Every structure is written in structure tokens, then in C-alpha cells.
C-alpha positions as CSV (number, residue, x, y, z in Angstrom):
1,M,-31.6,28.9,124.6
2,A,-33.2,29.0,120.7
3,F,-31.1,30.6,118.6
4,T,-32.1,33.0,116.0
5,Y,-29.7,35.1,114.1
6,T,-30.4,38.7,114.2
7,G,-28.1,40.8,111.9
8,E,-28.1,41.3,108.2
9,Q,-28.9,38.9,105.5
10,V,-27.7,40.1,102.8
11,D,-29.0,38.5,99.7
12,L,-26.3,36.3,97.3
13,G,-28.3,36.9,94.3
14,F,-28.2,34.3,91.2
15,G,-30.4,32.1,93.7
16,R,-27.9,31.3,96.0
17,G,-29.2,32.5,99.1
18,W,-28.0,34.4,101.9
19,L,-24.8,35.4,104.5
20,S,-23.9,37.2,106.7
21,R,-22.5,41.4,105.0
22,P,-18.9,40.3,105.9
23,A,-18.8,36.7,104.7
24,A,-21.3,38.2,101.5
25,A,-18.8,40.9,101.2
26,S,-16.0,37.8,100.4
27,I,-18.1,35.9,98.0
28,R,-18.5,38.7,95.7
29,R,-14.5,38.8,95.9
30,V,-14.5,35.4,94.8
31,D,-17.6,36.2,92.4
32,R,-15.2,39.1,91.0
33,Q,-12.4,36.8,90.4
34,I,-13.2,34.0,89.2
35,G,-15.1,35.6,86.6
36,H,-18.9,34.5,87.2
37,P,-21.1,33.3,90.3
38,L,-19.3,30.7,92.5
39,Q,-22.0,27.9,92.4
40,I,-23.3,27.7,96.3
41,T,-25.4,24.8,97.0
42,E,-26.9,26.0,101.2
43,A,-25.9,29.2,102.2
44,G,-27.6,30.8,105.1
45,R,-30.1,28.8,107.1
46,T,-33.3,29.3,109.5
47,R,-33.7,27.8,112.6
48,A,-36.6,25.5,110.8
49,R,-34.0,24.6,107.7
50,Q,-31.9,23.8,110.7
51,M,-33.7,21.6,112.4
52,E,-34.8,19.8,109.6
53,H,-31.7,19.3,109.1
54,W,-31.0,18.0,112.1
55,L,-34.1,15.5,112.2
56,T,-32.2,13.9,109.0
57,Y,-28.3,13.4,110.8
58,Q,-30.9,11.6,114.2
59,R,-32.7,9.7,111.4
60,V,-30.1,8.1,109.4
61,G,-26.5,9.9,110.2
62,R,-25.6,12.1,107.5
63,P,-25.3,14.9,106.7
64,I,-24.0,15.7,109.5
65,A,-25.9,18.4,111.5
66,L,-25.7,20.2,114.6
67,H,-29.1,20.8,116.9
68,P,-30.5,24.8,115.4
69,D,-29.8,25.7,119.2
70,T,-25.8,25.0,118.9
71,P,-26.3,26.7,116.3
72,S,-24.4,26.4,112.9
73,E,-22.3,28.1,111.1
74,H,-24.9,28.0,108.4
75,Q,-27.5,30.0,110.8
76,K,-24.6,32.5,111.1
77,G,-24.0,33.0,108.2
78,L,-20.7,32.1,107.8
79,S,-20.7,29.3,105.5
80,I,-21.5,27.8,101.8
81,D,-22.1,24.4,100.8
82,S,-20.4,24.2,97.3
83,D,-19.4,21.9,94.4
84,E,-17.5,24.5,92.1
85,A,-15.6,25.7,95.4
86,Q,-14.2,21.9,96.3
87,R,-12.0,22.4,92.3
88,I,-11.1,26.2,93.7
89,I,-9.3,25.3,97.2
90,A,-6.7,27.9,97.2
91,I,-8.9,30.6,95.9
92,L,-11.5,30.0,98.4
93,E,-8.4,29.6,101.5
94,D,-7.0,33.1,100.3
95,H,-10.2,34.4,100.4
96,G,-10.3,33.5,104.4
97,W,-12.5,30.1,104.0
98,R,-11.9,26.9,105.1
99,R,-13.0,23.3,104.9
100,T,-14.0,22.3,108.3
101,V,-16.3,19.3,109.1
102,Y,-13.2,16.5,110.2
103,R,-13.9,13.4,112.2
104,W,-11.7,10.6,113.5
105,V,-11.5,7.7,110.9
106,N,-9.3,5.0,111.1
107,G,-7.0,6.3,113.5
108,K,-6.6,9.6,112.0
109,W,-8.4,13.4,110.9
110,T,-10.3,12.5,108.1
111,L,-11.9,15.4,105.6
112,V,-16.1,14.0,105.8
113,E,-17.7,16.8,104.2
114,R,-15.5,18.5,101.3
115,W,-18.3,20.5,100.5
116,H,-18.7,22.6,103.4
117,F,-16.4,26.0,103.6
118,E,-16.9,28.4,106.5
119,Y,-15.8,31.7,106.9
120,F,-12.8,33.5,108.7
121,A,-12.6,37.3,108.7
122,H,-9.3,37.4,109.9
123,L,-7.6,34.3,107.4
124,D,-9.2,36.1,104.8
125,N,-6.2,37.9,102.7
126,R,-8.6,39.7,100.6
127,L,-10.3,41.9,103.2
128,H,-9.4,45.3,102.1
129,D,-9.7,44.6,98.1
130,P,-12.4,47.3,96.6
131,E,-16.0,46.1,97.1
132,P,-17.1,45.1,94.1
133,A,-19.2,47.2,91.8
134,S,-22.4,45.1,93.0
135,A,-21.7,46.1,96.6
136,S,-24.9,46.6,97.6
137,P,-27.3,43.5,97.4
138,A,-30.9,44.3,99.0
139,P,-31.3,41.5,102.3
140,V,-33.4,39.1,102.2
141,H,-36.5,38.4,103.8
142,E,-37.3,38.0,107.2
143,E,-36.6,34.4,108.6
144,G,-38.7,31.8,107.7
145,T,-39.4,33.4,104.1
146,E,-36.5,31.5,102.5
147,M,-38.2,28.3,101.8
148,Q,-42.5,27.9,100.8
149,T,-45.3,25.2,100.5
150,I,-47.0,25.7,97.3
151,K,-49.9,24.4,96.0
152,W,-50.1,23.5,92.3
153,G,-52.9,22.3,90.7
154,D,-53.4,18.8,93.0
155,H,-49.6,19.2,93.7
156,I,-47.9,20.5,97.1
157,F,-44.2,21.1,97.3
158,T,-41.7,22.7,99.8
159,I,-39.5,24.9,97.9
160,D,-36.4,26.8,97.5
161,G,-32.9,27.5,95.7
162,S,-31.8,24.2,96.1
163,Y,-34.2,22.2,97.9
164,L,-37.2,20.7,96.1
165,K,-40.4,17.9,97.5
166,H,-43.4,16.7,96.6
167,E,-45.3,16.4,99.8
168,T,-47.9,13.6,99.5
169,N,-49.0,13.8,103.7
170,N,-51.3,16.0,103.7
171,R,-50.1,16.8,107.7
172,Q,-46.7,17.0,107.6
173,A,-47.5,19.6,104.3
174,S,-49.9,21.5,106.2
175,T,-47.0,21.3,109.2
176,M,-44.0,23.0,106.6
177,G,-47.0,25.5,105.5
178,W,-46.7,26.8,108.9
179,L,-43.3,26.8,109.4
180,F,-42.7,28.6,105.7
181,N,-45.7,30.7,104.4
182,R,-46.7,32.4,108.0
183,N,-46.9,36.1,107.9
184,D,-48.3,37.7,104.9
185,R,-47.8,34.8,102.7
186,M,-50.5,32.2,103.7
187,A,-54.2,32.5,102.1
188,K,-55.8,33.3,105.0
189,G,-57.4,30.0,106.1
190,S,-55.2,28.1,104.0
191,M,-51.3,26.6,105.3
192,Y,-50.5,26.6,100.9
193,V,-50.0,29.4,98.7
194,G,-51.7,28.8,95.6
195,V,-49.7,29.5,92.8
196,D,-50.7,29.5,88.5
197,N,-48.8,28.2,85.9
198,D,-47.5,31.5,85.3
199,A,-46.4,31.8,89.0
200,V,-44.8,28.5,88.5
201,N,-42.8,29.7,85.3
202,A,-41.7,32.7,86.6
203,L,-40.6,30.3,90.4
204,Q,-38.8,28.0,88.7
205,K,-37.0,30.2,86.6
206,S,-35.9,32.4,89.8
207,L,-34.6,29.3,91.5
208,S,-33.4,27.8,88.9
209,I,-34.9,24.1,89.7
210,P,-34.4,21.9,86.7
211,W,-38.0,20.6,85.1
212,Y,-36.6,17.4,85.7
213,A,-36.1,17.9,89.4
214,F,-39.9,18.3,89.3
215,E,-41.0,15.2,87.6
216,L,-38.5,12.4,90.1
217,V,-40.3,13.8,92.5
218,M,-43.7,13.9,91.5
219,S,-42.9,10.5,90.6
220,G,-41.4,9.3,93.6
221,R,-38.4,8.2,91.5
222,G,-36.0,11.1,92.8
223,F,-34.1,11.0,96.2
224,N,-35.8,9.9,100.4
225,I,-34.4,12.2,102.8
226,D,-31.1,10.4,103.8
227,G,-29.8,11.3,99.9
228,T,-31.0,7.3,98.7
229,R,-32.6,7.0,95.3
230,G,-36.3,6.5,96.0
231,D,-38.0,3.4,94.4
232,G,-41.3,5.8,93.3
233,T,-44.1,4.4,96.6
234,G,-45.2,5.5,99.0
235,E,-43.3,9.1,100.9
236,N,-39.7,7.4,99.0
237,G,-38.5,9.4,96.3
238,R,-39.9,12.7,97.5
239,V,-37.0,14.8,97.3
240,W,-34.5,16.5,95.3
241,S,-31.8,19.1,96.4
242,L,-28.5,20.1,94.8
243,L,-26.8,19.0,97.3
244,H,-27.8,15.6,97.1
245,E,-26.9,15.6,93.4
246,I,-23.9,16.6,94.5
247,N,-23.2,13.1,97.2
248,A,-24.7,11.3,94.3
249,K,-21.5,12.4,92.5
250,L,-19.1,12.1,95.0
251,D,-20.3,8.6,95.6
252,G,-20.2,8.1,92.0
253,I,-23.6,7.4,90.9
254,R,-24.9,9.0,87.4
255,I,-28.4,10.8,87.9
256,D,-29.9,10.0,84.5
257,T,-32.0,12.4,83.2
258,T,-32.8,11.2,80.2
259,G,-36.6,11.4,79.2
260,L,-37.1,13.3,82.0
261,A,-38.9,16.5,81.0
262,K,-36.5,19.6,79.6
263,S,-39.5,22.1,80.1
264,F,-42.6,23.5,81.1
265,D,-44.7,22.2,78.3
266,E,-42.7,18.5,78.6
267,L,-43.9,18.5,82.4
268,Q,-47.5,19.6,81.4
269,K,-47.6,16.7,78.4
270,K,-46.8,14.4,81.4
271,I,-48.8,15.9,84.0
272,N,-51.9,15.5,81.8
273,G,-51.0,12.4,80.0
């Protein structure tokens, strides 16, 4: 039976995505304790996004992902992926968050995804603390609207707050557009949302995707879907995400952004050559 989360989706703010209300309230308490918004690579997922993760896992064996009908804790709005959280384990555990992805490796249970945390209300020692001042962020849009496929000039991107892909396969791009741009955001007769320079500037600012990521994926020097680095040919290197950068960092791979675009103007100059 297909699973679709029907509970309240609460926007975490700062481009971090959404969680269920209890988990979102916990993250706000964590934010207050550490004095800034906790860095979150990915939080709640739509069914479509979970399917994408699962298909990648079937192809390349990483990162680990459940079938969307299982469902995953990300789909329930009870899980986050975070680089910063790995450095403040005691605080996260005090607030009811636990790392749960273990596998039997070399004769022992081994933590294989250090960035993945799940929320357990019964373990939350701060559950009854007073709510932070920003206690009622607006709910996010309905299923399928957190990610979108846009057409900017001659370039088509699938994009959200932690993910960017340069679409070069028209059929695949049309499929992505159908998945993520349905309802009133899809122009009649088009699979893409057309955007101008001002809209791209605003989108980049709201999602905090670095400009160098756009240059990487357009040139094919970003990541492949399995997290390996692209070589700039064909479909290779057309993906960027915070999760890929975190994985690369954990593997000791340095992401060299020297000479890459740091602003919209720099990117425009490179495109116009």
C-alpha cells in the first residue's frame, strides 16, 4: 500500500525543509540551545523524493534508503541528516535524537551513517521545556511542491534546498517536471517552470545553494548520483547536494571551489563567455 504522509508538515525555516510538528518543535529547542539554526542537509521527504533515494540505493548500494512504501522516518517527518549534529551528539541525544543506521560489519554492529538522526519523543528530556519564541512556523506546501524543475535560459534544473541537478536528458527532465511542478505551479502545456534572472537570484538566496554548485553541475564536474565525482561527459557530474559534499568530506575528498563562480554576475560571465 502506497504511503503518503498526511500529518502536519512544519517548515523549519532557513531553507532546512520540514518535519512533523513534534520533531520540528524539538529542532527549535535545539536551535535555541546552540544559539543558531542547526545545519540540516535534509529533513522530511515526499514520496517522490524517497523513491529517488531508493532507486539510487538499488543501483549503487549507497546511501541506504528504504522503499517509499515501507516508509522511511524521513517521510514521516521524524528524521534529519546533519553534518553539524555529528559534532554535538550529547545535545541531540538530550533532545531525543538518535543515530539509528547500523549494519553488521566485520563481526560487529557498526554505525554506517553518522549524519542520520531520528526523533524519539519518549527519549526527549527537553520535551516539556517552554516553546521558543518562534513557535509556529507556517506549514509547508502540500506533497510534491518542495522540489521543482525550472528552465532558466537554455538550462533545466531540478532543485530544492539541499539538491541541484542539471537536466540534460529531455525525457528525464520532463518526467521530473511532471513529478514536482504539478498543480498551479506548472505552466499550461509545459513541464518546466520558466524563470528569469531575478527569479533565479531570489531562488538561490532563499535556498542558499552556492553559485559554484550551478557551475559544477552545468559543466559536469559535480557529482554522479552515487556520490562519485563526475568527469564532465554525458550525464556524469550533473548533481550537487549538501549530502554529497558531506560524504566527500567524510571520505577525505576536498571539494576545490577555487576559480568557480561565487556570485550570480560571475556565473553569468562564464555562461556568456
